[in-house]
N, C-alpha and C positions, 0 to 999 in steps of 0.2 A: 627211305626204309629205316626201320628201327630194329636194332639187335639188342638182345639181353644176354649178358654173360654172368656166370656164377664163378667166383674165385674163392678157393679154400684158404684157410688160415695160413698155409705155407706158400701161397701165391700160385698154386696149380689151378689150371682151368678145369672146373668140374662140370661145366655145361655151357652151351651156347645155343641160342634159338633166335629165329627171326620173329620179332613181335609184330612188325608191320612190314609186309612184303613191298619190294620195289615194283612188283608186277612182272619181274623177269626172274625165272628160276635160276638162270645162269648167274645173274648179279647177286641173288640171295646166297647161292652156293659160294661165290667169291668172298662175300662178307664173312661167312662162317669160316672159310679157309683162312682168312686174314686173322680172325680172332684166335684160331688154333695156332697159327704160325707165330703170333705175338707172345704166346705163353712160353715159359712161366712169367708171371708178373711179380712185382714186389709184393711181399705179404701186406695185406690190408691192416690198418691200425686196429688194435683189439676193440676199440669202442665202436667200430663199424661192423663187427662180426655179429651174426645172429647167435642164439643159444646153441644152434647146431654147428657153428664154426665156419660159416661162409658169409660172403657178402654178394649182393647182386647189383649190377649196374645195367641201365638201359640207356642207349644213346643213338642218335641219328647218324647214319652213314650216307655220305654223298660221293658218287663217282663222277669224275670229270675226265674229259678226253685230253 
């Protein structure tokens, strides 16, 4: 699965979305919950911010038993 998160200039989570589903609604929800639980983040470096004042990251999430 791939998740995309948007982080504001102060490190607050401004959005999280599943970009590529795992095929399981339950696992997709868990990934979004994990992103929300990890916030707030360290503020991104200014050079990574868009003109609107945020940065977006997409990354793969793997679940293991």
